[in-house]
C-alpha positions as protocol buffer text, in pm:
chain_id: "A"
residue {
  index: 1
  type: UNK
  ca { x: 11866 y: 12806 z: 12739 }
}
residue {
  index: 2
  type: UNK
  ca { x: 11741 y: 12507 z: 12543 }
}
residue {
  index: 3
  type: UNK
  ca { x: 11437 y: 12583 z: 12332 }
}
residue {
  index: 4
  type: UNK
  ca { x: 11193 y: 12294 z: 12317 }
}
residue {
  index: 5
  type: UNK
  ca { x: 10967 y: 12263 z: 12010 }
}
residue {
  index: 6
  type: UNK
  ca { x: 10599 y: 12321 z: 12083 }
}
residue {
  index: 7
  type: UNK
  ca { x: 10330 y: 12075 z: 11976 }
}
residue {
  index: 8
  type: UNK
  ca { x: 10084 y: 12253 z: 11747 }
}
residue {
  index: 9
  type: UNK
  ca { x: 9858 y: 11958 z: 11673 }
}
residue {
  index: 10
  type: UNK
  ca { x: 9853 y: 11583 z: 11612 }
}
residue {
  index: 11
  type: UNK
  ca { x: 9647 y: 11318 z: 11438 }
}
residue {
  index: 12
  type: UNK
  ca { x: 9727 y: 10972 z: 11583 }
}
residue {
  index: 13
  type: UNK
  ca { x: 9515 y: 10808 z: 11313 }
}
residue {
  index: 14
  type: UNK
  ca { x: 9756 y: 10936 z: 11049 }
}
residue {
  index: 15
  type: UNK
  ca { x: 10069 y: 10924 z: 11267 }
}
residue {
  index: 16
  type: UNK
  ca { x: 10127 y: 11294 z: 11192 }
}
residue {
  index: 17
  type: UNK
  ca { x: 10220 y: 11573 z: 11432 }
}
residue {
  index: 18
  type: UNK
  ca { x: 10308 y: 11938 z: 11370 }
}
residue {
  index: 19
  type: UNK
  ca { x: 10577 y: 12099 z: 11585 }
}
residue {
  index: 20
  type: UNK
  ca { x: 10672 y: 12464 z: 11602 }
}
residue {
  index: 21
  type: UNK
  ca { x: 11046 y: 12506 z: 11637 }
}
residue {
  index: 22
  type: UNK
  ca { x: 11192 y: 12800 z: 11829 }
}
residue {
  index: 23
  type: UNK
  ca { x: 11557 y: 12730 z: 11757 }
}
residue {
  index: 24
  type: UNK
  ca { x: 11637 y: 13078 z: 11632 }
}
residue {
  index: 25
  type: UNK
  ca { x: 11810 y: 12932 z: 11326 }
}
residue {
  index: 26
  type: UNK
  ca { x: 11816 y: 13124 z: 11002 }
}
residue {
  index: 27
  type: UNK
  ca { x: 11509 y: 13051 z: 10795 }
}
residue {
  index: 28
  type: UNK
  ca { x: 11576 y: 12791 z: 10527 }
}
residue {
  index: 29
  type: UNK
  ca { x: 11403 y: 12711 z: 10200 }
}
residue {
  index: 30
  type: UNK
  ca { x: 11127 y: 12448 z: 10240 }
}
residue {
  index: 31
  type: UNK
  ca { x: 11145 y: 12112 z: 10069 }
}
residue {
  index: 32
  type: UNK
  ca { x: 10946 y: 12133 z: 9743 }
}
residue {
  index: 33
  type: UNK
  ca { x: 10625 y: 11933 z: 9752 }
}
residue {
  index: 34
  type: UNK
  ca { x: 10553 y: 11660 z: 9503 }
}
residue {
  index: 35
  type: UNK
  ca { x: 10240 y: 11452 z: 9470 }
}
residue {
  index: 36
  type: UNK
  ca { x: 10157 y: 11095 z: 9565 }
}
residue {
  index: 37
  type: UNK
  ca { x: 9843 y: 11037 z: 9359 }
}
residue {
  index: 38
  type: UNK
  ca { x: 10031 y: 10950 z: 9041 }
}
residue {
  index: 39
  type: UNK
  ca { x: 10318 y: 10752 z: 9193 }
}
residue {
  index: 40
  type: UNK
  ca { x: 10411 y: 10429 z: 9017 }
}
residue {
  index: 41
  type: UNK
  ca { x: 10559 y: 10110 z: 9156 }
}
residue {
  index: 42
  type: UNK
  ca { x: 10927 y: 10099 z: 9058 }
}
residue {
  index: 43
  type: UNK
  ca { x: 10995 y: 10472 z: 9085 }
}
residue {
  index: 44
  type: UNK
  ca { x: 11323 y: 10566 z: 9254 }
}
residue {
  index: 45
  type: UNK
  ca { x: 11287 y: 10720 z: 9601 }
}
residue {
  index: 46
  type: UNK
  ca { x: 11523 y: 10852 z: 9868 }
}
residue {
  index: 47
  type: UNK
  ca { x: 11476 y: 10846 z: 10247 }
}
residue {
  index: 48
  type: UNK
  ca { x: 11650 y: 11089 z: 10483 }
}
residue {
  index: 49
  type: UNK
  ca { x: 11670 y: 11040 z: 10858 }
}
residue {
  index: 50
  type: UNK
  ca { x: 11879 y: 10965 z: 11164 }
}
residue {
  index: 51
  type: UNK
  ca { x: 11880 y: 10583 z: 11184 }
}
residue {
  index: 52
  type: UNK
  ca { x: 12027 y: 10465 z: 11516 }
}
residue {
  index: 53
  type: UNK
  ca { x: 12131 y: 10826 z: 11582 }
}
residue {
  index: 54
  type: UNK
  ca { x: 12342 y: 10858 z: 11265 }
}
residue {
  index: 55
  type: UNK
  ca { x: 12249 y: 11209 z: 11150 }
}
residue {
  index: 56
  type: UNK
  ca { x: 12165 y: 11301 z: 10790 }
}
residue {
  index: 57
  type: UNK
  ca { x: 12164 y: 10949 z: 10651 }
}
residue {
  index: 58
  type: UNK
  ca { x: 12041 y: 10907 z: 10292 }
}
residue {
  index: 59
  type: UNK
  ca { x: 11917 y: 10574 z: 10156 }
}
residue {
  index: 60
  type: UNK
  ca { x: 11785 y: 10487 z: 9812 }
}
residue {
  index: 61
  type: UNK
  ca { x: 11522 y: 10242 z: 9689 }
}
residue {
  index: 62
  type: UNK
  ca { x: 11202 y: 10218 z: 9491 }
}
residue {
  index: 63
  type: UNK
  ca { x: 10831 y: 10239 z: 9550 }
}
residue {
  index: 64
  type: UNK
  ca { x: 10760 y: 9872 z: 9619 }
}
residue {
  index: 65
  type: UNK
  ca { x: 10381 y: 9903 z: 9650 }
}
residue {
  index: 66
  type: UNK
  ca { x: 10108 y: 10163 z: 9695 }
}
residue {
  index: 67
  type: UNK
  ca { x: 9792 y: 10201 z: 9903 }
}
residue {
  index: 68
  type: UNK
  ca { x: 9909 y: 9973 z: 10185 }
}
residue {
  index: 69
  type: UNK
  ca { x: 9737 y: 9966 z: 10526 }
}
residue {
  index: 70
  type: UNK
  ca { x: 9894 y: 9882 z: 10862 }
}
residue {
  index: 71
  type: UNK
  ca { x: 9771 y: 9876 z: 11221 }
}
residue {
  index: 72
  type: UNK
  ca { x: 9862 y: 10192 z: 11412 }
}
residue {
  index: 73
  type: UNK
  ca { x: 10024 y: 10181 z: 11755 }
}
residue {
  index: 74
  type: UNK
  ca { x: 9726 y: 10368 z: 11907 }
}
residue {
  index: 75
  type: UNK
  ca { x: 9465 y: 10143 z: 11748 }
}
residue {
  index: 76
  type: UNK
  ca { x: 9288 y: 10182 z: 11417 }
}
residue {
  index: 77
  type: UNK
  ca { x: 9452 y: 10153 z: 11079 }
}
residue {
  index: 78
  type: UNK
  ca { x: 9677 y: 10385 z: 10883 }
}
residue {
  index: 79
  type: UNK
  ca { x: 9571 y: 10375 z: 10518 }
}
residue {
  index: 80
  type: UNK
  ca { x: 9706 y: 10465 z: 10173 }
}
residue {
  index: 81
  type: UNK
  ca { x: 10070 y: 10414 z: 10271 }
}
residue {
  index: 82
  type: UNK
  ca { x: 10361 y: 10402 z: 10029 }
}
residue {
  index: 83
  type: UNK
  ca { x: 10570 y: 10087 z: 10065 }
}
residue {
  index: 84
  type: UNK
  ca { x: 10941 y: 10120 z: 9988 }
}
residue {
  index: 85
  type: UNK
  ca { x: 11254 y: 9907 z: 10003 }
}
residue {
  index: 86
  type: UNK
  ca { x: 11472 y: 10211 z: 10079 }
}
residue {
  index: 87
  type: UNK
  ca { x: 11640 y: 10127 z: 10410 }
}
residue {
  index: 88
  type: UNK
  ca { x: 11430 y: 10270 z: 10695 }
}
residue {
  index: 89
  type: UNK
  ca { x: 11536 y: 10200 z: 11053 }
}
residue {
  index: 90
  type: UNK
  ca { x: 11455 y: 10333 z: 11403 }
}
residue {
  index: 91
  type: UNK
  ca { x: 11535 y: 10703 z: 11381 }
}
residue {
  index: 92
  type: UNK
  ca { x: 11397 y: 10746 z: 11029 }
}
residue {
  index: 93
  type: UNK
  ca { x: 11039 y: 10809 z: 11143 }
}
residue {
  index: 94
  type: UNK
  ca { x: 10929 y: 11161 z: 11061 }
}
residue {
  index: 95
  type: UNK
  ca { x: 11193 y: 11199 z: 10794 }
}
residue {
  index: 96
  type: UNK
  ca { x: 11109 y: 11273 z: 10431 }
}
residue {
  index: 97
  type: UNK
  ca { x: 11065 y: 11033 z: 10144 }
}
residue {
  index: 98
  type: UNK
  ca { x: 11172 y: 11211 z: 9825 }
}
residue {
  index: 99
  type: UNK
  ca { x: 11134 y: 11139 z: 9456 }
}
residue {
  index: 100
  type: UNK
  ca { x: 11425 y: 11156 z: 9210 }
}
residue {
  index: 101
  type: UNK
  ca { x: 11366 y: 11531 z: 9164 }
}
residue {
  index: 102
  type: UNK
  ca { x: 11405 y: 11594 z: 9537 }
}
residue {
  index: 103
  type: UNK
  ca { x: 11035 y: 11660 z: 9597 }
}
residue {
  index: 104
  type: UNK
  ca { x: 10856 y: 11542 z: 9912 }
}
residue {
  index: 105
  type: UNK
  ca { x: 10626 y: 11249 z: 9837 }
}
residue {
  index: 106
  type: UNK
  ca { x: 10589 y: 11104 z: 10186 }
}
residue {
  index: 107
  type: UNK
  ca { x: 10681 y: 11100 z: 10555 }
}
residue {
  index: 108
  type: UNK
  ca { x: 10851 y: 10782 z: 10676 }
}
residue {
  index: 109
  type: UNK
  ca { x: 10652 y: 10623 z: 10955 }
}
residue {
  index: 110
  type: UNK
  ca { x: 10714 y: 10251 z: 11012 }
}
residue {
  index: 111
  type: UNK
  ca { x: 10890 y: 9932 z: 10908 }
}
residue {
  index: 112
  type: UNK
  ca { x: 10795 y: 9568 z: 10895 }
}
residue {
  index: 113
  type: UNK
  ca { x: 11073 y: 9369 z: 11057 }
}
residue {
  index: 114
  type: UNK
  ca { x: 11119 y: 9071 z: 11287 }
}
residue {
  index: 115
  type: UNK
  ca { x: 11464 y: 9190 z: 11391 }
}
residue {
  index: 116
  type: UNK
  ca { x: 11385 y: 9558 z: 11452 }
}
residue {
  index: 117
  type: UNK
  ca { x: 11608 y: 9665 z: 11162 }
}
residue {
  index: 118
  type: UNK
  ca { x: 11529 y: 9723 z: 10796 }
}
residue {
  index: 119
  type: UNK
  ca { x: 11408 y: 9414 z: 10614 }
}
residue {
  index: 120
  type: UNK
  ca { x: 11337 y: 9606 z: 10296 }
}
residue {
  index: 121
  type: UNK
  ca { x: 10975 y: 9681 z: 10386 }
}
residue {
  index: 122
  type: UNK
  ca { x: 10918 y: 10038 z: 10502 }
}
residue {
  index: 123
  type: UNK
  ca { x: 10610 y: 10257 z: 10497 }
}
residue {
  index: 124
  type: UNK
  ca { x: 10557 y: 10628 z: 10436 }
}
residue {
  index: 125
  type: UNK
  ca { x: 10254 y: 10851 z: 10474 }
}
residue {
  index: 126
  type: UNK
  ca { x: 10180 y: 10993 z: 10127 }
}
residue {
  index: 127
  type: UNK
  ca { x: 10220 y: 11368 z: 10079 }
}
residue {
  index: 128
  type: UNK
  ca { x: 9859 y: 11400 z: 9959 }
}
residue {
  index: 129
  type: UNK
  ca { x: 9749 y: 11286 z: 10306 }
}
residue {
  index: 130
  type: UNK
  ca { x: 9994 y: 11530 z: 10465 }
}
residue {
  index: 131
  type: UNK
  ca { x: 9854 y: 11816 z: 10257 }
}
residue {
  index: 132
  type: UNK
  ca { x: 9502 y: 11730 z: 10371 }
}
residue {
  index: 133
  type: UNK
  ca { x: 9575 y: 11676 z: 10741 }
}
residue {
  index: 134
  type: UNK
  ca { x: 9846 y: 11928 z: 10831 }
}
residue {
  index: 135
  type: UNK
  ca { x: 9649 y: 12248 z: 10754 }
}
residue {
  index: 136
  type: UNK
  ca { x: 9380 y: 12133 z: 10999 }
}
residue {
  index: 137
  type: UNK
  ca { x: 9642 y: 12057 z: 11265 }
}
residue {
  index: 138
  type: UNK
  ca { x: 9785 y: 12407 z: 11227 }
}
residue {
  index: 139
  type: UNK
  ca { x: 9445 y: 12575 z: 11226 }
}
residue {
  index: 140
  type: UNK
  ca { x: 9254 y: 12365 z: 11480 }
}
residue {
  index: 141
  type: UNK
  ca { x: 9517 y: 12162 z: 11665 }
}
residue {
  index: 142
  type: UNK
  ca { x: 9345 y: 11839 z: 11563 }
}
residue {
  index: 143
  type: UNK
  ca { x: 9212 y: 11655 z: 11262 }
}
residue {
  index: 144
  type: UNK
  ca { x: 8834 y: 11653 z: 11222 }
}
residue {
  index: 145
  type: UNK
  ca { x: 8736 y: 11341 z: 11031 }
}
residue {
  index: 146
  type: UNK
  ca { x: 8425 y: 11344 z: 10812 }
}
residue {
  index: 147
  type: UNK
  ca { x: 8144 y: 11118 z: 10928 }
}
residue {
  index: 148
  type: UNK
  ca { x: 7804 y: 10994 z: 10817 }
}
residue {
  index: 149
  type: UNK
  ca { x: 7661 y: 10983 z: 11167 }
}
residue {
  index: 150
  type: UNK
  ca { x: 7625 y: 10605 z: 11186 }
}
residue {
  index: 151
  type: UNK
  ca { x: 7768 y: 10331 z: 11407 }
}
residue {
  index: 152
  type: UNK
  ca { x: 7960 y: 10041 z: 11250 }
}
residue {
  index: 153
  type: UNK
  ca { x: 8188 y: 9767 z: 11381 }
}
residue {
  index: 154
  type: UNK
  ca { x: 8435 y: 9570 z: 11171 }
}
residue {
  index: 155
  type: UNK
  ca { x: 8404 y: 9243 z: 11369 }
}
residue {
  index: 156
  type: UNK
  ca { x: 8023 y: 9249 z: 11377 }
}
residue {
  index: 157
  type: UNK
  ca { x: 8021 y: 9348 z: 11010 }
}
residue {
  index: 158
  type: UNK
  ca { x: 8233 y: 9047 z: 10913 }
}
residue {
  index: 159
  type: UNK
  ca { x: 8004 y: 8807 z: 11102 }
}
residue {
  index: 160
  type: UNK
  ca { x: 7687 y: 8954 z: 10950 }
}
residue {
  index: 161
  type: UNK
  ca { x: 7836 y: 8948 z: 10600 }
}
residue {
  index: 162
  type: UNK
  ca { x: 7928 y: 8580 z: 10639 }
}
residue {
  index: 163
  type: UNK
  ca { x: 7592 y: 8483 z: 10793 }
}
residue {
  index: 164
  type: UNK
  ca { x: 7381 y: 8667 z: 10536 }
}
residue {
  index: 165
  type: UNK
  ca { x: 7622 y: 8613 z: 10244 }
}
residue {
  index: 166
  type: UNK
  ca { x: 7604 y: 8984 z: 10166 }
}
residue {
  index: 167
  type: UNK
  ca { x: 7898 y: 9219 z: 10113 }
}
residue {
  index: 168
  type: UNK
  ca { x: 7874 y: 9575 z: 10239 }
}
residue {
  index: 169
  type: UNK
  ca { x: 7871 y: 9782 z: 10556 }
}
residue {
  index: 170
  type: UNK
  ca { x: 7586 y: 9704 z: 10795 }
}
residue {
  index: 171
  type: UNK
  ca { x: 7444 y: 10015 z: 10963 }
}
residue {
  index: 172
  type: UNK
  ca { x: 7417 y: 9918 z: 11329 }
}
residue {
  index: 173
  type: UNK
  ca { x: 7279 y: 10246 z: 11457 }
}
residue {
  index: 174
  type: UNK
  ca { x: 7195 y: 10591 z: 11323 }
}
residue {
  index: 175
  type: UNK
  ca { x: 7280 y: 10884 z: 11550 }
}
residue {
  index: 176
  type: UNK
  ca { x: 6973 y: 11097 z: 11623 }
}
residue {
  index: 177
  type: UNK
  ca { x: 6984 y: 11430 z: 11442 }
}
residue {
  index: 178
  type: UNK
  ca { x: 7284 y: 11327 z: 11230 }
}
residue {
  index: 179
  type: UNK
  ca { x: 7314 y: 11371 z: 10855 }
}
residue {
  index: 180
  type: UNK
  ca { x: 7244 y: 10999 z: 10818 }
}
residue {
  index: 181
  type: UNK
  ca { x: 6926 y: 11043 z: 11021 }
}
residue {
  index: 182
  type: UNK
  ca { x: 6816 y: 11335 z: 10802 }
}
residue {
  index: 183
  type: UNK
  ca { x: 6890 y: 11129 z: 10489 }
}
residue {
  index: 184
  type: UNK
  ca { x: 6669 y: 10848 z: 10619 }
}
residue {
  index: 185
  type: UNK
  ca { x: 6927 y: 10576 z: 10681 }
}
residue {
  index: 186
  type: UNK
  ca { x: 6804 y: 10294 z: 10903 }
}
residue {
  index: 187
  type: UNK
  ca { x: 6997 y: 10088 z: 11158 }
}
residue {
  index: 188
  type: UNK
  ca { x: 6933 y: 9748 z: 11312 }
}
residue {
  index: 189
  type: UNK
  ca { x: 6612 y: 9726 z: 11515 }
}
residue {
  index: 190
  type: UNK
  ca { x: 6457 y: 9473 z: 11749 }
}
residue {
  index: 191
  type: UNK
  ca { x: 6091 y: 9380 z: 11719 }
}
residue {
  index: 192
  type: UNK
  ca { x: 5865 y: 9328 z: 12018 }
}
residue {
  index: 193
  type: UNK
  ca { x: 5907 y: 8951 z: 11994 }
}
residue {
  index: 194
  type: UNK
  ca { x: 6286 y: 8988 z: 12019 }
}
residue {
  index: 195
  type: UNK
  ca { x: 6351 y: 8931 z: 11649 }
}
residue {
  index: 196
  type: UNK
  ca { x: 6652 y: 9128 z: 11519 }
}
residue {
  index: 197
  type: UNK
  ca { x: 6591 y: 9301 z: 11186 }
}
residue {
  index: 198
  type: UNK
  ca { x: 6887 y: 9424 z: 10983 }
}
residue {
  index: 199
  type: UNK
  ca { x: 6878 y: 9783 z: 10869 }
}
residue {
  index: 200
  type: UNK
  ca { x: 7049 y: 9938 z: 10569 }
}
residue {
  index: 201
  type: UNK
  ca { x: 7355 y: 9778 z: 10413 }
}
residue {
  index: 202
  type: UNK
  ca { x: 7585 y: 10028 z: 10237 }
}
residue {
  index: 203
  type: UNK
  ca { x: 7721 y: 9845 z: 9933 }
}
residue {
  index: 204
  type: UNK
  ca { x: 7898 y: 10135 z: 9757 }
}
residue {
  index: 205
  type: UNK
  ca { x: 8041 y: 10480 z: 9830 }
}
residue {
  index: 206
  type: UNK
  ca { x: 8043 y: 10712 z: 9527 }
}
residue {
  index: 207
  type: UNK
  ca { x: 8018 y: 10398 z: 9312 }
}
residue {
  index: 208
  type: UNK
  ca { x: 8318 y: 10239 z: 9489 }
}
residue {
  index: 209
  type: UNK
  ca { x: 8225 y: 9891 z: 9610 }
}
residue {
  index: 210
  type: UNK
  ca { x: 8236 y: 9837 z: 9986 }
}
residue {
  index: 211
  type: UNK
  ca { x: 8319 y: 9510 z: 10160 }
}
residue {
  index: 212
  type: UNK
  ca { x: 8416 y: 9622 z: 10511 }
}
residue {
  index: 213
  type: UNK
  ca { x: 8363 y: 9896 z: 10768 }
}
residue {
  index: 214
  type: UNK
  ca { x: 8737 y: 9975 z: 10753 }
}
residue {
  index: 215
  type: UNK
  ca { x: 8708 y: 10043 z: 10378 }
}
residue {
  index: 216
  type: UNK
  ca { x: 8424 y: 10289 z: 10443 }
}
residue {
  index: 217
  type: UNK
  ca { x: 8631 y: 10474 z: 10705 }
}
residue {
  index: 218
  type: UNK
  ca { x: 8922 y: 10489 z: 10462 }
}
residue {
  index: 219
  type: UNK
  ca { x: 8705 y: 10644 z: 10190 }
}
residue {
  index: 220
  type: UNK
  ca { x: 8551 y: 10892 z: 10434 }
}
residue {
  index: 221
  type: UNK
  ca { x: 8899 y: 11000 z: 10538 }
}
residue {
  index: 222
  type: UNK
  ca { x: 8966 y: 11116 z: 10181 }
}
residue {
  index: 223
  type: UNK
  ca { x: 8676 y: 11360 z: 10189 }
}
residue {
  index: 224
  type: UNK
  ca { x: 8601 y: 11687 z: 10368 }
}
residue {
  index: 225
  type: UNK
  ca { x: 8327 y: 11788 z: 10611 }
}
residue {
  index: 226
  type: UNK
  ca { x: 8042 y: 11931 z: 10402 }
}
residue {
  index: 227
  type: UNK
  ca { x: 8110 y: 11715 z: 10095 }
}
residue {
  index: 228
  type: UNK
  ca { x: 7804 y: 11546 z: 9947 }
}
residue {
  index: 229
  type: UNK
  ca { x: 7852 y: 11177 z: 9871 }
}
residue {
  index: 230
  type: UNK
  ca { x: 7631 y: 10910 z: 9719 }
}
residue {
  index: 231
  type: UNK
  ca { x: 7572 y: 10589 z: 9908 }
}
residue {
  index: 232
  type: UNK
  ca { x: 7430 y: 10282 z: 9740 }
}
residue {
  index: 233
  type: UNK
  ca { x: 7213 y: 10116 z: 10004 }
}
residue {
  index: 234
  type: UNK
  ca { x: 7051 y: 9775 z: 10013 }
}
residue {
  index: 235
  type: UNK
  ca { x: 6722 y: 9787 z: 10208 }
}
residue {
  index: 236
  type: UNK
  ca { x: 6485 y: 9491 z: 10227 }
}
residue {
  index: 237
  type: UNK
  ca { x: 6642 y: 9340 z: 9919 }
}
residue {
  index: 238
  type: UNK
  ca { x: 6614 y: 9654 z: 9705 }
}
residue {
  index: 239
  type: UNK
  ca { x: 6902 y: 9882 z: 9610 }
}
residue {
  index: 240
  type: UNK
  ca { x: 6877 y: 10261 z: 9614 }
}
residue {
  index: 241
  type: UNK
  ca { x: 7108 y: 10562 z: 9601 }
}
residue {
  index: 242
  type: UNK
  ca { x: 7105 y: 10816 z: 9884 }
}
residue {
  index: 243
  type: UNK
  ca { x: 7287 y: 11151 z: 9877 }
}
residue {
  index: 244
  type: UNK
  ca { x: 7424 y: 11263 z: 10212 }
}
residue {
  index: 245
  type: UNK
  ca { x: 7630 y: 11558 z: 10337 }
}
residue {
  index: 246
  type: UNK
  ca { x: 7928 y: 11464 z: 10552 }
}
residue {
  index: 247
  type: UNK
  ca { x: 7944 y: 11598 z: 10908 }
}
residue {
  index: 248
  type: UNK
  ca { x: 8223 y: 11631 z: 11161 }
}
residue {
  index: 249
  type: UNK
  ca { x: 8287 y: 11314 z: 11359 }
}
């Protein structure tokens, strides 16, 4: 009888899923884990996968770039990706990206190609992201992303930034009872005469400058629920720092 792996949990935002295999095979030694925080452009890397159904294929390349972002197939963006020129083709997704010592530094996820085959631009999810996301998938079956409890929109944010010549993340709405509400953040409001008044503009996150709503989401994704962060907020022309505890989205 064929034993089908069982889905334990998945995070579409990170393009990561955890499967439990019931093959009955003898237990093997796990791949040693490396780190992705200190990777350098130019380091040698190896990709293992089954491109076009060709099992156990090994390709070699370098880290071409770090901290790339691409659009995910299910919407949203996948951030902090490793870019490599190691040949990655259909069938490589889910396979490991290894450093020269054989340690896992990423999971291969996508390629950029007009032909559908490797054009020397592949992307891998860094192992630091895997280490943060996978334990939650095993424990909870899903990834719980930290949140401030505010509403933002990248398209609206870009238009407001251009119109007001101000960089930052415009708080459109504050969810009632949220951590943002308790911290006193203010969203856009409409006066009785119909005039629209901008609320708070978040210009920095833990001293990291913000220029888009996507950047804020990326920084939040690096934190944990319960972490306390410092937001630099522009309100009525004056800047102030506000400490806020992150909640579950």
